[in-house]
Structures are given as C-alpha cells and as structure tokens.
N, C-alpha and C positions, 0 to 999 in steps of 0.2 A: 504494500499499500504506500504509494509515494505521498510525501507531504507537499504542501503548497510552497511556492517560492517564499511567501511571507514567513511560513513556519521555519523553513531552512535558514532564512536570514536571521530570525530570532535565535535559533540554536547556535548559529555561528557567532552571533553577538555575545551570548553568554560565555562561550569558550574564549573568545577574545578578551572579554572583561575579566575572566578568571586569570588570564595570563597577565593583564595589566595590573591586577590588584594582588598579585602573589605576595606582596610584602605589606599588605594593608588588611589585617583581619576584619576590620569594621565593614570594608567594602567587599571582601572576598567571601566571607561566610554566608551572607544572605543569598548568594548565588547558588547555594546548596540546600537540598531538602533536610529537614531535621534529622532524618535517619540515614543520612549519606554514608557511604562506605568508600574509603580511599585506600588503595594499596600503592605505596610509593615505590620509587626506583629500587630502594634497598629491601623491599618485601614486607615492610611494616604495614599492617592493617590498622586503620583507625576507623571506629564506627561511631557515628553520631556527630552532629554539627557542634555540640558543645565540647566534646572530646577533641574534635578536629581544631577548634579554636585554641584549646589548651596547648595542643601539640604545636600549632602554628606560632603561637606567642613564645613558647619555650624555644623553638627553632630560631626565631628572629632575634633572641637575646644570646644566641650561641654563634659559634663560627659558621653554622649553616646559613646565616644571614648573607654570607658571601657566595652562596649558590643561587644562580638565577637560571630559570628555564625559559625556553621559547617553545611554542606549539604551532605546528603547521597542520591544518586540517587537510586530510586527503580524501575524505568522503563522509557524507551524512546520509543515513537511510532511516526510514520510518516503518519498523516492522508491524506496528499497529497504531491506531489513533492515540495520540497523546504520548507516544514513546519515540525517542530518537536515539540512534546509536551513531556516535561519531568516531571515526577512525582518524588518528593523527600521529605525527612523528613529533616526539618531544626531544629537545636538545638541551643538554645540561652544560652550563658554563660555570665551572667550579674554580673560583679564585683562591680557594684554600690549597695549601701545599702539605705534603707529608712532613712530619717533624724533622726528617733528615734533610729537608730541602729538595726532595724529589718532586715528582709530578703531582697532579691533582689527586686528592684522596678518593674521589669516586672513579672507579675503573672504567665505567661505561660512560660514553658521552652522548649516546642517543638511545631512544627506546620507542617501542610502539605503545601508544597511549590510546585507550578506549574509554570513552565516556558513554554513560547511559543518562539521558536527560528525560525528565517527565514534565508534562504540561499541567500546570495547576488549573483549578476551576476558573481563575480569572484570566487565563491565557498566558501567564508568565511560565517560562521554561526555567527549570532548576536542575542542577547536576545531582543525580542520585547515586552514581557510582563512577569511580575513576580508577583505572588499573593501568599501571605502567610496567612493561616488560623490557628490560634492558636488551639492547642488540649491540652488535659489534661492527656494523656497517656504517 
C-alpha cells in the first residue's frame, strides 16, 4: 500500500528533524512515541521515551557528545495505513580517539538504519523504532 506524497514528505521530515536535533533532547524526544525502542550502533537497546531521554542526556555530558551522525534516507515504504518503514544509511563521525592516541573509538563508520514510524490520530508521524546495524562499506 503506497503512501501519499504528503505522507512520505512528512515521514522524511521527521527523520531529518531527528538528525538535526540529535544533541537537543527537548526537540528530539517529542519526535518519538512514548514506547519507542532504539537499538544503537553498539547494540544497546533503550525502551521508552523517558529512558531514551535519560540515556541521551547522559551521553551528551560524556565524551559521546563528540559523536555526530548523519542519515541518508534510501527508501520509504508504507506496509499498511499509518505505518512507514524507512531505510537509511547512517554515518558516524567520531571525534573521540583511543586513549593511546589511535583512531576513533567506534570501529564502524557506517550502518544500515531502519526506522518504523507510526501516524498519530492527529496526522503527526513519530518514530516508534530505530535499529542500526553497523556495516563495513
């Protein structure tokens, strides 16, 4: 079931906003459902918007604040009404270095990112799930 061009544009906008707000919990968190689940690059699963906020705020006060990601959407599909699956490539820019002065701490520099977004009753799209799988290309 294809979504409308307006629905696809709205979904793409939420994904873009999530990227722009990755260091601003007050703007980032409302883009997600209350029961959101996130699996990050390192395989850590965070369940719930409140827990996500706690994890995000802790990360932003740690050296993880030096890790910035970019997301390139490669496809959007609508498997059913009010549900969007977004395929994307996530690229990590890690300014942190190994304690010995070596390379970046995160070994992977890109990953396949899948978002699941749901449409609320008022027409607002929110991220319900995000899963990143590191890749080597």
